N, C-alpha and C positions, 0 to 999 in steps of 0.2 A: 899510273895506269897500267896495263900489261900493254903488249909492243902490238901492235895492229897488222894484221894480214889480208891481203885483197884475194878472195875468193875467184876467181875471175871462169865465165862461162857467158856462151853466147845469149842465150836463151834459159832465162829461170820462171820461165811460166809454163814450163813442157812439163806433162805427169813422168817421164822418163829420169828427172833430176832428184827425186829421194832418195837414190844414195850418194849425191855429191852435196845435199844440203842436211842430210838428215842428220850427222855427229855436229854441228856445228853448233847444237843449244849446250852441248854437251862441252865445249872447248872453256877451258879453266884462265890455262896460260900464255893464251893469244885472243886478240879483241880482234873479231872476223868482222870485215867488210866484203858485201857484195858486190861486185862490179860488171857489167855485160850491156848487152843493148839492149835487153828489157827484162819486166818481171812485175813481181806484186809485190809492193814496201809492205815487212814486217811478216809474209807467207813463211817463212823459214827459220824462224826463230829468231832472226835477226831482227832489230830494232829499224822501224823506217829511217830515222836519222841517218843509218849505216850504210843506206843502198845507195847504189849510184848508176843508175841507167842511164843510158845513151838517150834513148827515145826521149826522155823528162826533159832533155837540157833545151837549150835554144839552140836555133841551125841542126835539126835532128830530122832531115827530110830523107828520101827516098835516095840522092845521090852520097847523103851521109852514112846512110845504111850499108851502102854498097862498096864506100871508102873503108869503114870499118870492116866489113869481110877481108878488106885485103891488108889491114892493120894500123888501120887509122884512130887516132884518140883525141877526140875532140879536148882543146885546150881549158876549156872550161871542168872537165871531167879530169883531167891532171892534175889540175889546181887544186881539187878538190880532195885529191888525195894523197897530194905535198902538206895540208892542210894536216890530216888524219895522222903523218905521219908512219905512214905505211911503210913497214919496214920489207918486207917478203910479200913475191906474188905467188900465187899457187894455182895455175890453171886446171882444168878438169878436158880431158882429152884432147890428145896431139895437136886436133886443129885450133882448138883454142892457145893450145900452149904458141901457136906462132902468129896468132893476132894477139895474144900479149906480150911478147919479146920484144916487141918497139916501145910498148906500156914499164916495162920492167927495166929495158933501157936507158928512159926519159928520165924515172924516179933514179937509178941508178941502184937497187933495189937487184938481188938474186929472184931469178924464176924457179918454181919447182909445176913440174907437168905431171898430171896423173894419168896414167894409158889403162883403157877401159878394155879394149876388145878391137873394132874393127878398124881403126885407125891407125893400128899395128900389124895387122893382117894382109890388106888390102893393099900396102906397100911391098915392092917398089915397082908394080908394072901397072896399078888401076889407075884407069883416066876417066875424068870426071870434068861435067862443063855447070858445077858448082861453085863460084868464087871462093867460098871459105875452103873448100877441100882444095881446087887447081893453086891457090896460095899456098897451103902446107904442104904439098905435093912438089910443090918449086923450093919452100925455105927449110926442108928438113931438115937438108945437113946441116942449116947455120942453127935450126934449132937444134940439133943434137952436139954441135959443139958450143953453146954457149949457153944452155941450160947447165943448174949446176946439179938438177938432180930428178930424176925419173924414177916415178913412185909405179910400178907396175902393179897390177889388180890382182896376180897370181903368178906362178912359176912358169908359166907357159908365155905367158905375155912379156916378161922379163929373158927369158932363154931369145925368144923371135926380137926382140927392141938390139942384143947382143951380135944375131946373124945378121940386122939390119945398120951394124957399125956403131951403134952406141955402146962407149966404154962402160965396160961392166964395174967398176966401180965406181959411176953415178949412177947407178939401178940400185932398189931396192923394193924387194915385195913384201906389199902392202895388201894384207888382204882384206875384205870387208869386213866392217864392225855392225854390229847387228845387235838390238837389245832383247836382252833373257826374260821372259816370264818370270813369275814367279812360280809357278809349276808348270810342267808341260803340260801342252795343252792336249796331246794326241790320246785318243779311243780306242783304241780295237775294234770294237763293235760296227766300225763305218766302215760302209762300201765305196765312199767317194775318193774319184780319182783325180787327183787338182794338178793346172797345170796354169803357168801364168806366164806372160810375158805379151810381147808385140807380135803383131801377126804378120810375119815376115819369114823368109825360108827359111833362114838360118837357124829358128827356134822349132823348126823338124816338125810343125804341128801334123802333116799330112802322114808322117811315119806315124804317131801318136794315135790318128785315126785310123788307119791299115790295121794294127795293132791291135784296136779295139774291137774293128771288126772281126778280125782273128775268133779274138774270146767270144765274140756274140755268134760265131758262126759254132762256135763247141757248147753252146748250153749254157754263155756265163756271161752276165748282162750288168757290167761296173759300169755306175754312174759316173761321166765325165765331166768337169765342170772345165773349162778355159776361159782364163781371167786376162783381157786384153784387147787390144783394136790395134786395126792396122789394114795394109791395103790388101793382106789376101784373106780379108774377113769373107767376101761372098764367094771365093774359090773355097774355102775350107769348109763355106756350110753346103755347097753345092756338093761333094767330096763325102761330106757326112750323111746328105738323102741320098745319093748314090749308093754308098755300100749299107742302107738302111739303119742308120743312125739317129735317126731323130728322136726317136725314144730316149734314147741315153746320151747321147752329147748336148750339153746346154753351153752357149759361148754366152759370156756374161760382163761382156764389154768392160771399160775401165775399170778398176775399182781401187779404191782411195790407200792410201798406209794405213788410215785408222780403221778400215772396213778389214783387212786382210787376217788379224788374228780370229775374227768370228768363222772364215774358211778353214784358218789351219786346225782350227777345234772343232769342225766338220772332218778332215781328210783323215782316208786309211794312208794314203800315200802320196808324193807328190813325185813327179814325172818333167824329165827336164828332156827330151829326145832332140836335142841341137847339134848339128850338123853344119859344115861350111856350104857356102851359095856359091852359083855360078860365078860372082864377080868378086868371089875371095874373102869375103864378110864372115866372120866368124867368131862366136863368144870369148870372153874373158873368162870370169867366172862368174857365174848367174847366182845375184844378192841373194834369191827367193832362195836356191839348196840353204843356204847357210840360214837362212829365217828358218825355214822349215826344221835343219836340223836343231837350233837352239829349240824348238816345239817338242823334239821328239821323233820327228815325224817320217817313215820309213822314207829313203829318196832311191828313186830309179834315174839313172841318167847313162848318154850313149858316151861312147869313148872317143871322147871330140873336147879339144882347147883344154882350159883347167878344169873341169869336173874329174878325171881319173886323182 
């Protein structure tokens, strides 16, 4: 039997976890086990019998959810992982690494942490009232000392970790992996401009709308499709109306990974107008850029974080 690795992430039910779970069905040398507060068994290419979600265990009420965000792991979950003979814990995102550190210590196994963006760029000054983030902020020094390896999603994040005192010899740049199509999907006859991501400040979709308005005022009318959802949706829709872009910009909402190839096939180019938000939140390297490039689609991006 291949050695077992615990993939730790608090919430495996969120749409943004695509890049965390996508490689799991392709693992050959390791036997992955999903561990976190909640998720859908079997939904990420891992059999349900290898999913350990704490909310499904006995004594999983609101108090235990709060304690979990501060590094508590229920005995039933720890016992289950002992039976699975887990020999490595791989936490996704820094705040989850801080939560997983006590688990790795109780199991006596090494901890590897993947860093993707905001959990690095917002430190050391960002303040928050969210328990998991507060716990991460307070315990980052201990995580830095005791995790055996940091996997940075791009060189920009690796350099940022060094700035925060993480030893360079315990950092590796681990770029996102994507599945290549049999043939590129790009068709140069298309006029569709594609943008993908959560509708939050750092994605810079307001910049995209302003740029589209400039083109429209010059007599050009590219078709723009924005895939994703988030707290700024109403604000961005109102901006599109104010700029007279209702006919050329479509807000498509969340799109599943299975639906993305059809959008890539229709796209003339993909735009990533990312920027730093007011609270310090920044990108690492948007996975959609790598996926679009794999499909032969031309890319436009800002000089931001890992994009260059």
